[in-house]
C-alpha positions as CSV (number, residue, x, y, z in Angstrom):
1,M,42.8,22.2,-16.5
2,L,41.8,18.6,-15.8
3,K,38.0,18.0,-16.4
4,L,36.0,15.7,-14.1
5,N,32.9,13.9,-15.4
6,K,29.6,14.6,-13.8
7,D,29.6,11.2,-11.9
8,V,32.8,12.0,-10.2
9,I,31.7,15.6,-9.4
10,F,28.4,14.2,-8.0
11,L,30.3,11.8,-5.6
12,I,32.4,14.7,-4.4
13,L,29.3,16.9,-3.8
14,E,27.5,14.1,-2.0
15,E,30.3,14.2,0.6
16,L,29.7,18.0,1.0
17,Q,25.9,17.8,1.1
18,D,25.8,19.0,4.8
19,D,28.2,21.8,4.1
20,N,26.2,24.6,2.4
21,K,29.1,27.1,2.4
22,S,31.2,24.7,0.3
23,L,28.3,23.8,-1.9
24,Y,27.6,27.5,-2.7
25,S,31.3,27.9,-3.8
26,C,30.9,24.9,-6.1
27,L,28.1,26.7,-8.0
28,L,30.7,29.2,-9.3
29,V,33.3,26.7,-10.7
30,N,31.8,26.3,-14.1
31,R,28.5,25.2,-15.8
32,T,29.0,21.5,-15.2
33,W,29.7,22.0,-11.5
34,C,26.7,24.3,-11.2
35,E,24.4,21.8,-12.9
36,T,25.5,19.1,-10.6
37,T,25.4,21.2,-7.4
38,V,22.0,22.7,-7.8
39,P,20.0,19.5,-7.3
40,I,21.9,18.7,-4.1
41,L,21.3,22.2,-2.7
42,W,17.6,22.1,-3.4
43,K,16.8,18.7,-2.1
44,N,15.8,20.1,1.3
45,P,15.8,24.0,1.5
46,A,13.9,23.8,4.8
47,R,17.0,22.3,6.4
48,Q,18.8,25.6,6.0
49,Y,16.5,27.1,8.7
50,Y,15.5,30.4,7.3
51,S,14.9,32.3,10.4
52,T,14.0,35.8,9.2
53,N,11.0,37.1,7.2
54,N,13.4,38.5,4.6
55,A,15.0,35.1,4.1
56,Y,11.5,33.6,3.7
57,N,10.5,36.2,1.2
58,I,13.7,35.6,-0.9
59,L,13.0,31.9,-1.1
60,L,9.3,32.4,-1.8
61,N,10.0,34.9,-4.6
62,V,12.2,32.2,-6.3
63,I,9.3,29.7,-5.9
64,L,6.8,32.2,-7.4
65,L,9.0,32.6,-10.5
66,H,8.0,29.0,-11.3
67,L,4.3,29.9,-11.7
68,S,2.9,29.1,-15.1
69,E,1.3,31.7,-17.3
70,E,-2.1,30.1,-16.5
71,S,-1.4,30.4,-12.7
72,R,-0.3,34.0,-13.0
73,N,-3.4,34.9,-15.0
74,N,-5.6,33.1,-12.5
75,L,-4.1,35.2,-9.7
76,K,-4.5,38.5,-11.7
77,Y,-8.1,37.6,-12.4
78,Q,-8.7,37.5,-8.6
79,G,-6.9,40.8,-8.1
80,I,-3.5,39.5,-7.1
81,N,-0.6,40.8,-9.2
82,L,2.7,39.5,-7.8
83,F,4.8,40.6,-10.7
84,M,4.9,44.3,-11.0
85,K,8.1,44.3,-13.0
86,P,9.2,42.1,-16.0
87,Y,10.8,38.9,-14.8
88,Q,12.8,36.0,-16.2
89,R,12.0,32.3,-15.5
90,P,14.7,30.6,-13.5
91,L,17.5,28.8,-15.3
92,F,16.6,25.6,-13.4
93,N,13.3,24.1,-12.3
94,Y,14.4,24.2,-8.7
95,I,11.1,22.7,-7.3
96,S,11.7,19.5,-9.4
97,F,14.8,18.9,-7.2
98,W,12.9,19.3,-3.9
99,R,12.9,15.9,-2.2
100,H,11.9,16.7,1.4
101,L,8.5,18.4,1.6
102,D,7.8,20.2,4.9
103,L,4.2,21.6,4.5
104,F,4.6,23.5,7.8
105,F,7.6,25.2,6.4
106,L,5.8,26.2,3.2
107,E,2.7,27.4,5.1
108,H,4.8,29.5,7.4
109,M,6.8,30.9,4.5
110,I,3.6,31.9,2.7
111,N,2.1,33.5,5.9
112,V,5.0,35.8,6.4
113,F,4.9,37.0,2.8
114,D,5.4,40.7,2.8
115,T,2.8,41.7,0.2
116,Y,0.3,42.9,2.8
117,T,-2.3,43.9,0.1
118,V,-3.0,40.2,-0.6
119,K,-3.1,39.0,3.0
120,S,-6.9,38.5,2.8
121,K,-6.3,36.3,-0.3
122,I,-3.4,34.3,0.9
123,F,-5.2,31.0,0.6
124,I,-5.4,31.6,-3.2
125,I,-1.6,32.1,-3.4
126,E,-1.2,29.0,-1.2
127,D,-3.3,26.9,-3.6
128,E,-1.1,27.9,-6.6
129,I,2.1,27.3,-4.8
130,F,1.0,23.8,-3.6
131,K,0.2,23.0,-7.2
132,L,3.8,23.6,-8.0
133,F,4.9,21.0,-5.5
134,I,2.2,18.3,-5.6
135,N,2.0,17.2,-9.2
136,G,3.2,14.5,-11.6
137,N,6.6,16.2,-12.0
138,T,7.8,16.0,-8.4
139,N,8.9,13.0,-6.4
140,F,9.4,13.3,-2.6
141,V,11.1,11.0,-0.2
142,S,9.9,12.6,3.0
143,L,6.7,14.5,4.0
144,F,5.9,16.5,7.1
145,I,2.2,17.4,7.5
146,P,1.5,20.1,10.1
147,K,-1.3,19.6,12.6
148,L,-3.9,21.9,11.0
149,L,-3.2,21.4,7.3
150,N,-6.4,22.2,5.4
151,P,-7.6,19.1,3.5
152,R,-8.5,21.5,0.7
153,I,-4.9,21.5,-0.3
154,F,-5.1,17.8,-1.1
155,N,-8.6,17.8,-2.5
156,I,-8.0,20.5,-5.1
157,L,-5.0,18.6,-6.5
158,G,-6.1,15.0,-7.0
159,N,-2.6,13.9,-7.9
160,E,-0.5,12.4,-5.1
161,H,1.7,10.3,-7.3
162,C,4.6,12.4,-6.0
163,F,4.2,10.7,-2.7
164,S,4.3,7.1,-4.0
165,G,8.1,6.8,-3.1
166,L,7.9,8.3,0.4
167,E,10.5,6.9,2.8
168,Y,9.9,9.2,5.8
169,F,6.6,10.6,7.1
170,Y,5.9,12.8,10.1
171,C,2.4,13.9,11.3
172,D,0.5,14.2,14.6
173,D,-2.8,12.9,15.9
174,N,-4.6,16.0,14.7
175,T,-3.7,15.4,11.1
176,N,-6.9,15.0,9.0
177,S,-7.7,11.3,8.9
178,N,-9.0,11.4,5.3
179,I,-5.6,12.7,4.2
180,L,-3.8,9.9,6.0
181,E,-6.2,7.3,4.6
182,R,-5.5,8.5,1.0
183,L,-1.8,8.4,1.7
184,A,-2.1,4.9,3.0
185,K,-3.3,3.7,-0.4
186,I,-0.5,5.6,-2.3
187,S,2.5,5.5,0.0
188,T,3.4,1.9,1.0
189,S,7.2,2.2,1.1
190,I,7.5,4.4,4.2
191,E,10.6,3.3,6.2
192,K,10.6,5.9,9.0
193,L,7.4,7.1,10.7
194,R,7.0,9.7,13.5
195,V,3.6,10.4,15.0
196,D,3.2,13.1,17.8
197,I,0.2,12.4,20.0
198,R,-0.2,15.8,21.6
199,Y,-3.9,17.0,21.5
200,N,-6.9,15.0,22.4
201,D,-5.8,11.4,22.8
202,V,-8.7,10.5,20.5
203,D,-8.8,7.8,17.8
204,N,-7.3,8.7,14.4
205,P,-8.0,5.7,12.2
206,G,-6.0,7.2,9.4
207,I,-2.7,6.7,11.4
208,V,-3.6,3.0,12.0
209,E,-4.4,2.4,8.4
210,L,-1.2,4.1,7.3
211,I,0.9,1.9,9.5
212,E,-0.9,-1.3,8.4
213,G,-0.4,-0.5,4.8
214,Q,3.4,-0.3,4.9
215,K,5.6,-3.0,3.4
216,N,9.0,-2.0,4.8
217,L,8.4,0.1,7.9
218,R,11.7,0.0,9.9
219,D,11.7,3.0,12.2
220,V,8.7,4.1,14.3
221,K,8.4,6.9,16.9
222,L,5.1,7.2,18.7
223,I,5.7,10.3,20.9
224,Y,3.3,11.5,23.6
225,N,3.3,15.2,24.2
226,N,0.0,15.2,26.1
227,S,-0.3,14.9,29.9
228,Y,-3.5,12.8,29.6
229,L,-3.4,9.2,28.6
230,N,-7.0,8.1,28.8
231,N,-7.7,6.3,25.5
232,E,-6.4,2.8,26.1
233,S,-8.3,1.4,23.2
234,Y,-6.6,3.7,20.7
235,R,-3.2,2.8,22.1
236,K,-4.1,-0.8,21.7
237,S,-5.1,-0.2,18.1
238,L,-1.8,1.4,17.4
239,E,0.1,-1.5,19.0
240,E,-1.9,-4.0,17.0
241,S,-1.2,-2.1,13.8
242,L,2.6,-2.4,14.5
243,I,2.1,-6.2,14.7
244,K,1.2,-6.1,11.0
245,C,4.8,-4.8,10.4
246,A,6.5,-7.0,13.0
247,D,8.9,-8.6,10.5
248,T,10.4,-5.2,9.3
249,I,10.4,-2.9,12.4
250,Q,13.9,-2.6,13.8
251,Y,13.7,0.8,15.7
252,L,10.9,1.8,18.0
253,R,10.2,4.6,20.4
254,I,7.0,4.4,22.4
255,D,5.9,6.8,25.2
256,W,3.5,4.6,27.2
257,N,3.3,1.4,29.1
258,P,2.3,-1.2,26.4
259,V,-1.4,-2.3,26.6
260,T,-0.5,-5.5,24.8
261,N,2.5,-7.8,24.5
262,F,3.1,-6.6,21.0
263,L,6.8,-6.0,21.6
264,S,7.5,-9.7,21.7
265,T,6.2,-10.0,18.1
266,L,8.9,-7.5,16.8
267,V,11.4,-10.3,16.1
268,N,13.9,-8.0,14.4
269,L,13.9,-5.1,16.9
270,V,17.4,-3.8,17.4
271,S,16.6,-0.5,19.2
272,L,13.9,0.2,21.8
273,D,13.3,3.7,23.3
274,L,10.8,3.6,26.2
275,N,9.7,6.8,27.8
276,L,7.2,6.1,30.5
277,R,7.1,9.5,32.2
278,L,3.3,9.6,31.9
279,T,2.5,5.9,32.6
280,H,5.2,4.6,35.0
281,L,2.7,4.5,37.9
282,L,0.6,2.0,36.0
283,L,3.3,-0.6,35.7
284,E,2.5,-2.3,39.0
285,T,-0.9,-3.4,37.9
286,N,-0.4,-4.0,34.2
287,C,3.1,-4.7,33.0
288,H,3.5,-6.6,29.7
289,L,7.1,-5.4,29.7
290,E,8.3,-8.0,32.2
291,K,7.1,-10.7,29.8
292,V,8.9,-9.3,26.7
293,S,11.7,-11.2,24.9
294,L,14.0,-9.2,22.7
295,P,16.8,-11.5,21.7
296,V,18.4,-9.3,19.0
297,L,18.1,-6.0,20.7
298,K,21.3,-3.9,20.6
299,I,20.2,-0.5,21.9
300,L,18.0,0.2,24.9
301,R,16.9,3.7,26.0
302,A,14.6,4.2,28.9
303,Q,13.1,6.9,31.0
304,Q,11.2,6.3,34.3
305,V,11.1,2.6,33.8
306,P,11.4,0.7,37.2
307,P,14.6,-1.2,37.7
308,K,13.0,-4.6,37.9
309,V,11.3,-4.1,34.5
310,L,14.6,-2.9,33.0
311,A,16.4,-5.9,34.4
312,S,13.9,-8.3,32.9
313,L,14.2,-6.6,29.5
314,I,18.0,-6.6,29.6
315,E,18.1,-10.3,30.6
316,S,16.0,-11.2,27.5
317,T,18.5,-9.6,25.1
318,K,20.9,-12.6,25.3
319,G,24.1,-10.5,25.4
320,H,23.6,-8.4,22.3
321,L,23.2,-5.0,23.9
322,I,25.9,-2.5,22.9
323,E,24.2,0.7,24.1
324,I,22.1,1.4,27.2
325,S,20.7,4.8,28.3
326,I,18.6,4.8,31.6
327,L,17.3,8.0,33.1
328,H,15.2,8.7,36.2
329,Q,14.8,5.2,37.5
330,S,13.9,4.7,41.1
331,V,16.4,3.6,43.7
332,D,17.7,0.2,42.8
333,D,18.6,-2.6,45.1
334,G,21.5,-3.5,42.8
335,K,19.7,-6.0,40.6
336,L,19.7,-3.7,37.5
337,I,23.5,-3.1,37.6
338,R,24.1,-6.8,38.3
339,T,22.0,-7.7,35.3
340,I,24.0,-5.4,33.1
341,C,27.2,-7.0,34.4
342,K,25.9,-10.5,33.6
343,Y,24.1,-10.0,30.3
344,C,25.9,-7.1,28.6
345,P,29.5,-8.2,27.9
346,N,29.6,-6.3,24.6
347,L,28.4,-3.0,26.0
348,C,30.1,0.0,24.4
349,Y,28.0,3.0,25.7
350,L,26.3,3.4,29.0
351,K,24.2,6.4,30.3
352,L,22.9,5.9,33.8
353,S,21.3,7.7,36.6
354,I,23.1,6.3,39.6
355,F,23.0,6.5,43.4
356,T,25.9,6.4,45.8
357,K,24.7,3.2,47.4
358,S,25.0,1.5,43.9
359,L,28.6,2.4,43.3
360,T,30.0,-0.9,44.6
361,E,27.9,-2.8,42.1
362,F,28.9,-0.3,39.5
363,E,32.6,-1.1,39.9
364,N,31.8,-4.7,39.1
365,L,30.0,-3.5,35.9
366,L,33.2,-1.7,34.8
367,I,35.2,-4.9,35.3
368,S,32.6,-7.0,33.4
369,C,32.1,-4.7,30.4
370,Q,35.5,-4.6,28.9
371,F,34.4,-3.0,25.6
372,L,32.9,0.1,27.2
373,N,34.3,3.3,25.6
374,E,31.7,5.9,26.5
375,L,30.1,6.6,29.9
376,E,27.5,9.2,31.0
377,I,26.7,9.4,34.7
378,I,23.9,11.4,36.2
379,G,24.7,11.7,39.9
380,S,21.4,11.2,41.8
381,Y,20.4,12.0,45.4
382,N,19.9,8.9,47.6
383,N,16.6,10.4,48.8
384,I,15.0,12.8,46.4
385,N,12.1,13.5,48.8
386,N,14.1,14.5,51.8
387,F,17.2,16.5,50.6
388,N,20.2,17.0,52.9
389,F,23.9,17.3,52.2
390,N,24.6,13.8,53.4
391,E,22.5,12.5,50.6
392,L,24.5,14.1,47.8
393,F,26.1,11.9,45.2
394,N,29.6,10.9,46.1
395,W,31.7,12.0,43.2
396,D,34.9,11.2,45.0
397,K,34.0,7.6,45.3
398,L,33.0,7.4,41.6
399,F,36.2,8.9,40.4
400,S,38.2,6.6,42.6
401,I,36.4,3.6,41.1
402,L,36.9,4.9,37.5
403,T,40.6,5.3,38.1
404,K,40.9,1.8,39.6
405,S,38.6,-0.3,37.5
406,S,37.8,1.4,34.1
407,P,38.5,-0.9,31.1
408,I,41.3,0.2,28.9
409,S,38.8,1.1,26.1
410,L,37.0,3.7,28.2
411,F,38.0,7.3,27.5
412,K,34.7,9.3,26.8
413,F,33.0,10.7,29.9
414,K,30.0,12.9,30.6
415,F,29.1,13.8,34.1
416,F,25.8,15.5,35.1
417,S,25.5,16.9,38.6
418,A,22.7,18.7,40.4
419,W,25.3,20.1,42.7
420,K,28.8,21.3,42.1
421,I,31.7,18.8,41.7
422,E,34.6,19.9,43.8
423,S,37.6,21.2,41.8
424,E,39.9,19.1,44.0
425,S,37.9,15.9,43.1
426,I,38.4,16.6,39.4
427,R,42.1,17.3,39.8
428,L,42.7,14.1,41.7
429,F,40.7,12.1,39.1
430,L,42.7,13.6,36.2
431,D,46.0,13.2,38.0
432,N,45.3,9.5,38.4
433,W,44.4,9.2,34.7
434,R,48.0,9.9,33.5
435,D,49.5,7.3,31.2
436,R,46.0,6.3,30.0
437,Y,44.4,7.1,26.6
438,P,43.6,10.9,26.6
439,M,40.0,11.4,27.7
440,L,37.1,13.3,26.1
441,L,35.5,15.1,29.1
442,Q,32.1,16.9,29.4
443,L,30.7,18.4,32.6
444,F,27.2,19.6,33.0
445,L,26.6,21.4,36.3
446,T,23.9,23.6,37.9
447,K,24.3,27.0,39.3
448,N,22.1,29.2,41.5
449,K,21.1,32.6,40.2
450,N,21.6,34.1,43.7
451,M,25.2,32.8,43.9
452,E,26.3,33.7,40.3
453,Q,29.5,35.4,41.3
454,L,30.6,32.5,43.4
455,H,29.7,30.0,40.6
456,Q,31.8,32.1,38.2
457,Q,34.8,31.8,40.5
458,Q,34.3,28.0,40.9
459,H,33.8,27.6,37.2
460,Q,37.0,29.4,36.4
461,K,39.0,27.4,38.9
462,L,37.6,24.2,37.5
463,E,38.4,25.2,33.9
464,D,41.9,26.2,34.9
465,I,42.5,22.7,36.3
466,I,41.1,21.0,33.3
467,E,43.0,23.2,30.8
468,H,46.2,22.3,32.6
469,Y,45.6,18.6,32.1
470,K,44.7,19.2,28.5
471,K,48.1,20.8,28.0
472,I,49.9,17.8,29.4
473,G,47.9,15.3,27.3
474,V,45.6,13.8,29.9
475,I,42.6,15.3,28.3
476,K,42.2,15.5,24.5
477,K,39.1,17.7,24.5
478,Y,36.7,19.1,27.1
479,Y,33.4,21.0,27.4
480,I,31.8,22.6,30.5
481,D,28.2,23.8,30.7
482,E,26.1,25.2,33.5
483,V,22.3,25.2,33.8
484,L,20.8,28.1,35.7
485,I,18.4,27.3,38.5
486,F,16.4,29.7,40.6
């Protein structure tokens, strides 16, 4: 049998790292394959989503087998005997292979531990387990700190060298500031940072210090999950901390209307995700976004950003945009779509909430954007405050425009409708798509609980039509989903 050296085996296994089933089978080939597979499997056990208490217990028991004699004696001294039977130390030091440390995952796993007799002393077990992970023998590339992590876990250890090579860090605004300030001194190579602001909207100087201390911060997500945005000074501090990393930041998500003009300092920004669902009403009185210039931006995602602001942003990108996703904007007078036509000749992907009155301008967009290959359309009511059937989105008109004016590169479609799309409309659209590149089609529709039987009949009729066009080669692949409304 031909033998492969470890380097070749490693390259093979790297290609399979997201396929646990195949990796498990590789463990059984021989010793060399096993030794090469184990480190890959154990880089991120939390990714395997252990969803049952039994699964958590199995993994925790493997972790407990790594406890030193000293740790086991310490537990026994405090009345905790986890090893009622003789046991053998693991063949591998699995924890040394762990690269992605999710402290929430560890805490949850410990809290569902099924030895009920030690529930009152669970924090003692927790301390010993954390010593296995946070020491001089481990080296993590990502760290997730849960909201209420007890600072005791860090204080009892005093050795955070294992975090000196962090590349990804995730926390929230309730994470202990002292922990963050300590990490800021140790972890200066973080490339991806996510902060969830979900609790009190109060200052956390540790987050600001952590951002300012980074040397190669590339990807930042500042996500608001709180309905109150009262602390403008804190948001200003966060924005000013990002200015310190202006030369390196390339990807940014921010969930509020900027307090400063900091975006213009991010000279290498290629992706911007703006979600203003909580602050869009403030844009009329204080909008730095209209003054921003983003000349190398390639990806723009926006929610509840006014059309005039979006038009200004798009115009500043100098034709580099290849992906645009716009949701829940107010009714546009056509300027936004005209701006996309004029300034986005290289556009490949477009997701757009659109109104019937904008479809004429939209046809010009299709003619201008000749590299477009993927389109997602959310059909919107013309008047969301005064619903009537005459205000429904005109899917027939859209399908006619797509048939007539789609660039040859366009073949991926997603359509979202708050009302049913008529089967005959889809049939006519697909019939007119013959002799073009086979499309990938996804439909997302709503259904009413009180009319479920009728919806089932309509759904089946729609699927029969689409399946027919799949058989004759007009559609390569399709997917239909329905969202239940009451």
